[in-house]
C-alpha positions in Angstrom: -26.8 -2.4 -10.8 -25.6 -4.7 -13.6 -24.8 -1.6 -15.7 -22.6 -0.2 -12.9 -20.7 -3.5 -12.6 -20.1 -3.6 -16.3 -18.9 0.0 -16.2 -16.7 -0.8 -13.3 -15.0 -3.6 -15.2 -14.5 -1.3 -18.2 -12.6 1.3 -16.1 -10.6 -1.1 -14.0 -6.9 -1.1 -14.6 -5.2 -4.0 -16.5 -2.6 -5.9 -14.6 0.1 -3.9 -16.4 -1.6 -0.6 -15.7 -2.0 -1.5 -12.0 1.6 -2.6 -11.7 2.8 0.7 -13.2 0.4 2.8 -11.1 1.4 1.2 -7.8 5.1 1.4 -8.7 5.0 5.2 -9.5 2.8 6.4 -6.6 4.4 7.1 -3.2 1.6 7.7 -0.6 -1.2 5.3 0.5 -3.9 5.4 3.0 -3.8 2.5 5.4 -7.0 1.3 7.2 -6.8 -0.8 10.3 -9.4 -1.8 12.8 -9.4 -0.5 16.4 -10.2 -2.6 19.4 -13.8 -1.4 19.5 -14.2 -2.1 15.8 -13.9 1.4 14.4 -11.8 1.9 11.3 -8.6 4.0 11.6 -7.1 5.5 8.5 -3.6 7.0 8.2 -1.3 8.0 5.4 2.0 6.2 4.8 4.7 5.9 2.2 5.0 2.5 0.6 6.8 0.5 -2.1 5.3 -2.1 -4.5 7.4 -5.1 -5.6 4.9 -6.4 -8.3 3.2 -8.8 -5.8 3.1 -7.1 -2.4 2.8 -3.7 -0.9 5.5 -2.9 1.7 4.8 -0.4 4.4 7.4 1.1 6.7 5.5 2.1 9.9 6.4 3.6 13.2 6.2 0.8 15.7 4.7 3.1 18.4 1.9 4.2 16.2 -1.8 3.4 16.7 -1.7 1.7 13.3 1.1 -0.7 14.4 -0.7 -1.7 17.6 -4.0 -2.1 15.9 -2.5 -4.4 13.2 -0.7 -6.4 15.9 -4.0 -7.0 17.5 -6.0 -7.5 14.3 -3.9 -7.9 11.1 -6.8 -7.2 8.7 -5.8 -4.3 6.5 -7.1 -2.3 3.6 -4.9 0.1 1.7 -6.0 2.8 -0.8 -3.6 4.3 -3.4 -5.2 7.1 -5.5 -4.3 9.9 -7.8 -5.9 12.7 -9.8 -7.5 16.1 -9.2 -10.3 16.5 -11.7 -13.1 13.9 -12.0 -11.9 12.6 -15.3 -8.3 12.1 -14.0 -9.2 10.0 -10.9 -7.6 6.6 -10.7 -6.8 4.3 -7.8 -6.6 0.9 -6.3 -7.8 -0.6 -3.0 -5.8 -3.6 -1.8 -7.0 -5.7 1.2 -5.8 -8.7 3.1 -3.7 -9.5 6.1 -0.6 -7.5 7.3 2.5 -9.6 7.8 5.3 -8.3 10.1 8.7 -8.8 8.5 12.1 -8.3 10.2 12.9 -7.0 13.6 10.7 -4.4 15.2 11.8 -1.7 15.4 14.2 -2.1 12.5 17.8 -1.4 13.2 19.3 -2.9 10.1 20.0 -6.4 11.3 20.6 -8.7 8.4 17.3 -9.9 6.9 17.6 -11.3 3.4 13.8 -11.0 2.8 14.2 -7.2 3.2 17.3 -6.6 1.1 15.7 -5.9 -2.2 12.7 -4.0 -0.7 14.8 -1.7 1.4 16.9 -0.8 -1.7 13.7 -0.1 -3.6 12.1 1.9 -0.8 15.2 3.9 -0.1 15.7 4.8 -3.8 12.0 5.7 -4.3 11.3 7.6 -1.2 14.7 9.0 0.0 16.8 9.1 -3.2 19.3 6.9 -1.4 21.0 3.6 -2.3 20.7 2.1 1.2 17.9 2.2 3.7 18.4 4.5 6.7 17.3 2.8 9.9 16.2 5.0 12.8 15.2 2.3 15.3 11.6 3.6 15.3 10.1 2.0 12.1 9.5 -1.6 11.0 8.1 -3.4 8.0 4.6 -4.6 7.1 3.9 -6.6 4.0 0.5 -6.8 2.3 0.1 -9.5 -0.3 -3.5 -8.6 -1.2 -6.3 -11.1 -1.2 -8.4 -8.7 -3.2 -7.7 -5.7 -5.4 -10.3 -3.2 -6.8 -9.0 -0.6 -9.3 -10.4 2.2 -11.4 -9.2 4.7 -14.0 -11.7 7.4 -14.8 -9.5 8.5 -17.7 -11.1 5.5 -19.5 -14.6 7.1 -19.2 -13.8 9.3 -22.2 -13.5 6.2 -24.3 -16.8 4.8 -23.2 
């Protein structure tokens, strides 16, 4: 068991690698907890601001209602096809709801920079399109686990 832990530390991403990885990826898998305690996982686009993961969720989704009832959240971002290419990060903590829900574009200074980043990254636009169906969740993680199997070749 100690060996696996040492190996895990050796393949974990540095803070700079993690920041770059989270900034370049687009899709994550969001895990929430249903009322009966079962996990629920769904895919979602996100943006990373260097500290927090920002999720733009449909407000009538199962994910949204589950996080309203229990804001504990775990998010997985991963990449790679072949075993030696696999890399990823799991971020966990508490979801915080930001801005109006659903989002219609009312002024919200806390969202200004994030909406520009999200719109550019995911839509190729300068401004965020608001459809009156989505709203923002922010995860500032309490815990992060990361791995980069490409580092195994160097071990």
